[in-house]
Each structure stands twice: as structure tokens, then as C-alpha cells.
Phi, psi and omega in degrees: 000126184289141181292152178287130178304141184298333182278345185300312179299320181295318179294323179296314179297318180297319180295320179295317179296319179297319179297319179295314181296319179296320179296318178295322179292321178296318177299324183293332183268352179280153189309314186295339187246002182290144175291151179294153179294149177281125183293139176259007181291140179282152178297158182302141184275131175239161178304322180294318180294319179298319179295320178297317181294322178296319178299316180294321178296318181291329182276346183289132178294152180297146180160186182299150179293141180249026180292154182291155181295149180291164176291134190248128176248129178249123183244126179263124178254148176248194180266134173066251188299318180299316180294316180300317179294316182298313181293322177296320180296317180293319178297318179296320179294319179294321180294315179296322179294321180296321179295332179273004178083023181231146178268107182302316185288341178293336179289333180231084189281352170232127183238132175248121178259122181254123177239164177273152181305128179087000181267076180292331180302310183294319179298319179295316180294323177296319178297321178297318179294320178297323176297322177296317181297316181296324181290338180258002180287134180287150182300333182274004182297141179270356180288146178295159182307319175242115185235047179203164169218150178244119187242137176253131178241154178301148179292140177293324177204125179279160179299132179065017177288136179299143180297334182297325182262356182299318179302324180293316180291327177294321177294322177297318177294318180300318180298317179293325181293327177301314181296320180295321183287331183293320182191158176294168177298128182300325183293335183271345185278135179302151179303150177069011177265124181288148175242083180295153182298338182263020182274057173282165178298143172283329181217137175246127184238125179217159182223026169130340180296154182302325179300326179298321178296322179291320178298317179295321177299316178299320178296320179297319180293320178294325175294318183303317181265005178052045181290124180063023181076025183301325180267308186294333180261005175068032181273174174057048170294144185240134176234125178248127177248114180293145183299145177299333181287346180272102187263314185238355184213141180286152174287170178299316178299320179298318179293325181288325188260357187307316188266357187244344178275158182288322178221137182238112187252133177241155183252004175229130188298328181296339180285344177299318178291324179298326181273006181068028180087355181286329182284149177249124179267120181240018184081183179283124186260352183252000000 
């Protein structure tokens, strides 16, 4: 019987330790174990604090503003129906918030719209909504005149594309999604605005297009390696809203993302049981 190579036990132990550490890291990025997001709310204002801040503003030399980056919302749009549902949902949320005396868009003062390559319809509709937001912005708003960017990423899979080449196009899409998640497009950001390495989205919102699944995968990888504090600072929370057209069965994207997104919202109550209780029923949102 041939002797066991001396390196074999050491390699086995190393492989087991790596597997354990990787498993613990994967658990850390999943919703039940993620650290809470770091609040960006400013401390309560007192007359003394206001006086101190006024003194500091007056003493600051003239130059570009050094204010912290705005809260960033990333919205994934699909072609046709997915885009129509997403925009209707956002309009309804903004309307309900306005009736309650709150500005929905003020919570996410920078918005990134992600569309698939060649999807001019979604980009146009996103621009129309942004024009609506700008027209209703109050003059005292602190948000910059343009506080959004529209980004196009390669399609994860084109219509009638052979399955053999789909992994290559999906990897191409994944690479583009990493860049989108790291920071907004430099060309869209107002002059003198800093782009810190940690300006990932605070919230990612998707409702079923294949590109949305790739964006969530990219976010999971950035969390795994804690790039820019994505995990430790509680960034890149993910919300998946299942399509209104899905009445009794989840879509493919829904089945893939059910266990990895922070919140999974369904628009039909019967789907709560289909998701094993993971889904949240909030009524029809569109």
C-alpha cells in the first residue's frame, strides 16, 4: 500500500477550513444575518449646534461643496411590461406618500435607472418620470437639478440566443453591473460632487427582468468581499417585487432570488404560501 503523501493531510485541513470560512461568509451576506444599515440621518438640531454649523460654513474657504453623497436608489427596468409595472408602482408610492405629507423622492435623492442594451423604451420612460419629479420639486429642495443617471448594460441573454453562448453574455452583463453598483456615471453627476468609492446603492429595486437577477448577483459578490463596505456598512439592500401577472406561480427570476434578496414582495396573497412564507403580500402595487 503506497504511503499517503505528506502534503495530503495539510491540504485536506486547509480545504475544510476554507469551506467553513466561505460558508460563514455566505451566511453573513444573506438577509437574516446581515448587519442593519448605518443611518444617514443627521443628529437632532439644537440652537447651539445650528450656531456651530453656521460658524463653520462662514469660516469655510470658497470652493466645491463637501456635502455627503445623497442616498442612492437603483431601479432595474425591463422591456415592456416590467418597465410599465415598475414605473406605475413608483408613481403610486410617491402619490400615497404625498397624501401622507411626505416627499417619497426626498428619501432617495440620487436615482440610477438600469436598462438593457437597446431598450430605448425603458430609458425614455425613466426620463419622463424624472422630468415629472423635477417639475414637482420644491424650490427649497437641496437636491441638485439633475439627481439621476440612466445606465445601459449588455443583455444577459438576447431573444432566441443559443443557450451555449448565454453564459458568456451573462458574464459580460455581470461585469457591467459591477461598474454600475460601484458608483453612478461620472458624466451624470453635477460638477464638484465627490464620488467616494463606497457610494453603492442603498437600495436595489427590481421586479423580474433577467438583468435584475444579474444585478442582485453582482451585489451579492460585492457584499461577500465587502467591497467599499457593502456588507459592513449595510449597503445594497435588495427588494424584489413579483410581477402582478404572476398569480399562482413565481417567475424564473423570482425562484432564483427568493432566498437571497432582503425583501420579497408578492401582489397576490396565494403566493405567500408558494414562497414558504418568505413573500410579503402588500396588495396590488401597480
